[in-house]
N, C-alpha and C positions, 0 to 999 in steps of 0.2 A: 552488764546488768545494773540497773539503777539501785542505789542503796538508800533505804529510808531509815530514819533514826528513831521514829516512834516517840519523840519527845525526850530523848536522852539529855541528861545534864551532867555536868562535872560534879555537882553537889545536889543532894535532895534533903528536904526538911524532915527531921526526925521528931515525931511527936513525943517519943520516949525521952529524948535528950533535950528537946526544946530548942534545937538549933539545926543549922544545915551541916550535913556531914558528907565526907567523900563517897563517891560511888565506886563499887566494884562489880564488874561484869562476869558472871559465871559462864562456863563453857556451854551449859544448857541454854542460857539466854542467847549466846552467840549463834548456836545452832538454830534456835527458833527464829531468830531475826533473819538469818540467811534463808530459811525455808519460806518465811512470810514474804520476803522481798521477791523471791522466785515466783511465788504464786501470784502476787500482785502484778508483777511485770508481765507474766504470761497472759493475764486476762482470762484465764481458764474459768474462774468462778465469779468474775465481776467484782472482786474485792478491792478495797482501797485502804490506804494507811489509816483512815478514820475508823476502820473496823477492828483495829488492834490498839492495845496499850500495854505498858510494861508492868509485869508482876514484880513487886519489890518486897524484900524481906531484910530486916536489919541483921547484920552478922554479929558474931561474938566479938569480933575485933573492933566493933563500933562503926562499921561502914554500912552504907545502904546497898544491899546486893540486888542487882538486876538478875532474877533467877528464871525468867521465862517470859512468854508473851501471853496475853489474854485476848481472846476474840469475842466479839459481841454475839448475842443470840441472833441478831439480824444478819450478821456475817455467816452464821451457820445455816440460816434460812436460804441465803444466796447460794451457798455451796450445795445444799440439798437439791435446789432447783436445777442445778447443772450436772448432778451425778447421773451416770448411766443407769445405775440401779439405786435409787434414792431410798430414804427412810420409808419403811412399809408399816403403815398404821395397823394393818391386820395382824402384825407380829407382836402386838402389845398386850400384856395382861396386867391386872392391878391386884395388889395385895395390901389390904388395909391393916393387917395384923403381922407386920414383919418383926424381925428381931428387935427387942427393946421398944416395941410399940411404934416402929417406923412405918411410914407410908411408902410403899415401893411400887414403882412401875418397872416391869420386866420386858425386855425386847429379845426375842429369839427368832431368827430367820435362818432356816437351814440352807436355803439357796445362797445366801450371802456368807454363811459360816460365821455368824456373829451373834454373840450373846452379851447383853449389857443390861444394867439396871440404873435407875435413878431413884434415890431415896431421900426422905426428909424426916427429921425428928425435931423436937422442940429445942434441941441443943445446936443443930446445924442449920436451922432456918428460923429466922426471927420475924419474917414478914407475915402478912395475913392471907397469903395465897399458897398454902402448902401443896395443893393438888397441881397447880400451875408450875410451881418450882420443881416438884418431883418429876413431872413430865418433861419440863425443859431440860433438866439435868440428863435424863435418859436420852432425849432427842439429840442434844448437842454432843453427848459422848458417842452416840452411834454415828452421827455425821462426821465428827472429827476422826473416827477410826476408819470409816469408809473412804474418806479423802486422804488418809494417811497423815494428816496434820498432827494428830495426837502423838505420833511417834517422834515428833521434833520439839517437844516441850511447849506446845501451844495448848492452853486450857480455855475452857468456856467460862464466860462471866457467871454462868448459872451455878458453877461449882461451889461458890461461897459468897456470902453476903459482902465480904470484904473485897471481892473481885470486881465490884461495880465500877462503872465508868468514872474516871477521876473528875469529870465535870460535875458529878453529883456528890463528890466526896468533900472532906474537909480541905479547905484551901488555905494558903498562907498569904495574907495580905502584906502590904509594904511595911506595916508596923511590927511584923514578926509574930503576931499573936494569931492563934488559930480561931477560925470561925466555925461554929457548929453548924452542921447541915440542918435544914428545916425539919422540925419534928413531924413525923408522919404516923399519927396514932389513929387515923380514921379507918375503921374496919369496913370492908365492902358490904353493901346491903345485899339482901336476897335478890333484888332485881339486877344488881351488877353481876353477881355470881351466875344467875340464870342467863344473862346476856353473854357472859364469857363462855359458859358451857354450850350455848346455842351456836356461838361463833366457831368453837372448836368442832362441833358436829358438822357444821356447814363446810369447814375446811376439809374434813375427812371425806365427806360425800363428794366434794368437788374434785378430789384427787383419786376417786374410786370409780372404776368403769361400771356403768349402769347395766351393761349386758352380761359381762362375765363375773362381775363382783370382785375383780382383782385390782390391786393398785395400778395406777397409770405410771408408766416409766418413760423416760426420755428416749427418743429414737433418732438415729442418724439416717437421713434419707436424701439421696441426691447430693451428697457431700455437705449437707447442712444438719446441724444438731437442733432438733425440736425439743424444747423443754416441756416439763409436765404441764406448766401453766398454758403454754401455747397449744399443746395437743387438746387439753381439756376445753379451752376457750373456743377453739375451732370446732370441736364436736358439739358444744353447746349452741354455738351460732348456727350450725348446719342441721343438727339432729335434735336440738332442744334437750340434750342430756350429755353429761361427761362420759367419754368413751376412751378406751385405750386405743393405740394405733391399729392393732389387729382387728378389733371390733368395728372401728370406724371404716377401715378398708372393706370389711365384710359387708357393712351396710351400703357402702358406695357401690360395691360390685352387685349387690342384690337389686339396687335401684336402677343400675344400668342394664340388667338382664331383661330380655324381652318378655312381656307377659305371656303366660302359657294359655 
């Protein structure tokens, strides 16, 4: 099995100490690294090393601890598209008055035996997209549990504002001084939020069967795995509507039946 290092270094820069400090790798990080390498090498979900980066926390002994791996939201989308039973949008409910004023999205799917939440408050979410962040946290947590990656110390970038991709984070130039990331204080306009909500609605509709009203699931047929996107796109091209595999076969059978 090929081993990826996900950008490991002997030393990492400490903003707290203002210098580079030695790295310590936790057992959880080693487990998450092993699992990520296995998944990438297998090609099961179409993931690449670029979908992961290292979770770092400074230890009490003054070292930079590698304590796990973070996967991007795009990586979770890739996984979901390949799951036999993916995220079910019909299993989602919204609570605007959660504990301590939290905005909470709840996921409960009896068939999958899975209950999960995604919550945001003013304390754990500093950006201007609370609904999007709460939903992303719930979605990514569900996907990582369905794929079993959550059990190996792999976290979603949506879990915390500090988990963002390092390419967008504070960098250390050659002079050793930290550069501040660009200030992002522009709030989304009503038009932008309406566009986001419309896009989300289209995504839900695209992955929901027009005939039975149930989510479209991947299907293995003739030794090939057909993803949600492939099934929906084929149905739209043929029948002008997104359909699950069963309803698409039912329509095909009805069209092949001789007229009475």
